[in-house]
N, C-alpha and C positions, 0 to 999 in steps of 0.2 A: 623468255617470258613475254617480251614485248610483242612478238608475233602472235602468240596465243591471245593476249588481251586485245590486240588490234583486230583480229578476226572476229572475236566475240563482240566487240563494239560495233564493227561494220555490220555484222549479221543482225544485231539488235536494232540498229538504226534502219536497215533495209527492210525489216519486217513490219515497221510501223510508219504511219503517215504524219510525222511531226512537221509542223511548219517552221518552228524555231527551236534550235537546240543550243543551250549554253553550258559550257563546261569550264570549271576552274581546276587548278592543279593538273594541267594536261601532261606535264613533263615532256612536252614535244620540243623538238629542235629543228633547225632548218634542213637537216638531213632526212626528215620524215615528211613526205608529201601528204597533203590533205586527202588525196584520193585513196590512201590506205584506210581512211576512216569513214569517208562519205562517198556515196555514189554521185552521179552527175546531176541529180535533182537539186543539189545544194550548192550555194555560194558560201565559201568558208572564209571567215575573217579570223586571223590569229595574231596573238602577241605572245611569242614564246619567251621564256625566261632569258634565253641567250640574246634576245633583241632589246632587253632592258638593261638598266644600269646594274642589276643584280646578277650579271652573267656568270659570276664565279661560283654561284650556288646552284645546286641541282633542284629539280622540282618546279613548282610554280607554273606560270603560264595560263592564259585564258583563250577561249575560243568561242565563236558564235557561228553557227551554221544556219543559213536561212534558205528556205525553198526559193529557187530561181523565179518562180511565178510571182513572188512578192518583190516589189521594187524596194531596194535597199542600197544604202551607201555608208561607207565608213566615214566618221567625222574625226577630224584632228582637233584635240583639245590641248592647246599649248599650255606650257607651264606646269604640267603634271608629270611627276616622275613616279608613275604607278603602273602596275601590271593591270591595265584596263583597256577595254575596247568600247568605243561609243559608236552606235549604229542608229541611223535614221531609217525607219521603215514607213513607207507610204501606205496608209490604211484605206484611204479613198481620195477623192479629188481635192479635198480641203484639209485633211487631217493626216498628221504624221505622228508616229510613236517614237520616242527616244528610248533606246535600250542601252544599258551599260552593264557590262560584266567586269567585275574587279576582283582581284585576289590580294588579300592582305596577309602576308606571311605571319605566322604566330609571333615572331619577334618584332613586328612593326611597332614603332614608337607612336604614341598618341598623336603626334603632329601629323602623321600620314592620314589618320582618320579625320582630323580636323580639316586638313587641306582638301580632302575629298568632299566631305559633307558641307563645307562652306561654299561649294559651287552652287548650291541651291539656296 
């Protein structure tokens, strides 16, 4: 089943000119390379469930794919134990966009939401 969904996803992405693609509930693990999902136009940032403290559970994970023609970099946000990726994307010479993709499992305690939203 994974192979079929991977091929469908890759074909869908390859047929459209998206600049940024954000995905939650990726269900990816370190055994699955990003090139199975995206062609060489994209720089892919991932946080798989296995790389977080919730590694004993299946599912989860987040991903951001950004066209390589856009200047981007992953930011490390210390002190957060969340399935989240923070990316800075340069829009022009003086402006950057901060992009965050986060996954809250359905069983997340309210403290996780508070921890995340108090960042702002």
